[in-house]
N, C-alpha and C positions, 0 to 999 in steps of 0.2 A: 294370669292371661300370658301367653308366651309370645314372644316377638316373632313375626313370620320368618322363615327361612329366605335366605337372599335369592334362591332359585324361584321362588315363587312370583318375585317382583317383576321378572322379565314377561311376564304373561301380559301385562299392560300394551306390551306391544304386539303381542299375538306371535311373536316369532321365535323368542326364548334364545336368540343369539343375536350376534351384530351384523348378519350379512343382509345386504339392501337390495337382495335381487328381486325382481317382481315391482317394486314401489319405485316411487319417484328418489332419484340418489341426491337430488339437491333439495328435499326437504328434511326438517327436523320436526318430528313427531310432536305435536302439542301435549302437554301435561293432563293426564286424565284428571276430570273435577273431582274434588275432595280428597285426593291422595294425599294431601298435606295434612290430613289427619291422622295419618299414619307417618310420622316425619323420617324414618329411616328409610321406608319404601319411596317416600318423597325424595329424599337425596338421592337413592339409588337411581330412581328413575331420571332425575337431572343429571346423572353421571351417565346413563344410556344416551340422553340428549347431547352431551357434550362428545360422546364418541360418535356420535352423526355428524355433528359439526366438524371433529378431526377427521372423518371421511370426506367432507365436502372439502376443506382444504387440501387434503390429498389430491382430490379429483383436479383441482386448479393448478397444485402443483405438477400435474402429471400433463397439463396443457389445456384441459378441456374448461368450458366457461359457459356458464348460463346465468343472463342477466338478473333473471327474478331470483335463481337460486342465491345468487352472491348477496342482492339485495337483504334477503330472508337471513342469510348468515351473519350480516353485519347487525342486523337489527338483534338477532339471538345474543351475538357476543357483546354488544353495547348494554342489554338488558339483563337477560337472564344468566348469562355466564357471570358478568360482573357481580350480580346479586346473589349468586351461590357462593362465591369467595366469601362474602360477608355472613351469609347463613352459617357457613362452617367456624369463620373465626370469632364470630360475636355469638352464636347459639351453640353449636354442636362441640367445639373444642373445649371451650370453658366448662361445660357439663361433664366432659370425658375426664378433664382433670380433676373434678371433685369427686367423681364417683368411681373411677378406676383403682385398681390395687396397684402395688408397686411394682409386682412381677407383670404386669402388663406391660411395662416400659413405655407408656403411653407419652410421657413429656419428649423422649427422644423422637418418637414417630410424630407427634404434633410440631416440634422445632424443624423437622425436615419438610412438613407439608406448608409450614407457613413460608419457610425459605422458597420452595417451589411456587406456592402462589405470588410472592413477589416477583419470582421469574415470570408468572402468567401475565401478571399487570404489564410488566414490561413488554413481553411479546404482543400481548394482547394490543398494546398501543401501536405497534409496529405494523400488526396483521391489520388491523382496522385501516391504517393509514393506506396501506397497501390495495387494500380492496375498496377503499373510496376512489383511489386512483385507478385501478380496474374498472369500476364502473363506469367512469368517465372515458377511459382509453379504449374499454371494451376487449385489454387483453393484459397481460402480466409479463414483466421482464423476467430474465433468468434467474437474477439474483434475489427478485421477488418470489417467484415460486420456490427456491430454497428456502428462504424465511418462512414460508407457508408451512413446507413439509418439516422442518424443524419444529415449529408451534405444533403442529399435528401430533408429531411423535412425542413430544413432550406431554400433552395432553394425554394421551393414551398411557403412558409410563404413570404419571401422577394418577390417574383414574385405577391402574392395577396396585398400587399401594393401598388407596382409599377403599376400593371395594374388596382387596384380596386381604387386607390386614385391618383397617380401621373399622368399617362397618361391622366386622364379624364380633369385634372387641365391645363395640356398642350395643349390639343385639344381646350379649350378655350382659353387661354391665348397667344398661339403663333400663329401668322398670316402669311399669305402666304410669305411675307418678311421673317420673323424669320424662318420659315420651310426651305426656300430656302438656307438659309445660315446654318441652321442645316446639311441639306444634303450635303452641302459643305465640312462641317466640318468632317462628316461621311466619306466621300469619300476621304478627305486628309488623315485621319487616316490608310486609306486601300492602301496607294501608297507606 
């Protein structure tokens, strides 16, 4: 069984790109049911949802505000976003360390991603505090907007590395058995 190509996964959104024209720019698309059984596609889809979150953070940084959208973003950041970091560090990264070859240079890549996850966690704490305050005030200050924009850009850069380098390596190195184990690990984290 061959792993699906990354370009095939975009079909879950029906768009094939990250443009949000024509739909609600304040919404984060729900995960398709059953996608977790294809764990690399599931992770890629989570990355798409994180890009949507980054787009919402950018809207806020640009001075737009939608109370329902901010509340949904907060819920996503406090649950799915945080859970995803654990999915990678507790399930995907150890599996890649075990199955990658030295020429994959995976240790260097994973060390960088773990460092970026620590930055994500610190930025996430700041961003959620800003968003909670924004919900009560119905507005954001200039410094808060700047911090949200920086967080959005960090998310985009991080996802570029994961989607462009890490997931292609995983698609080559992880076979059907490993993908089944990875799917089970991701499911267990959601029980």
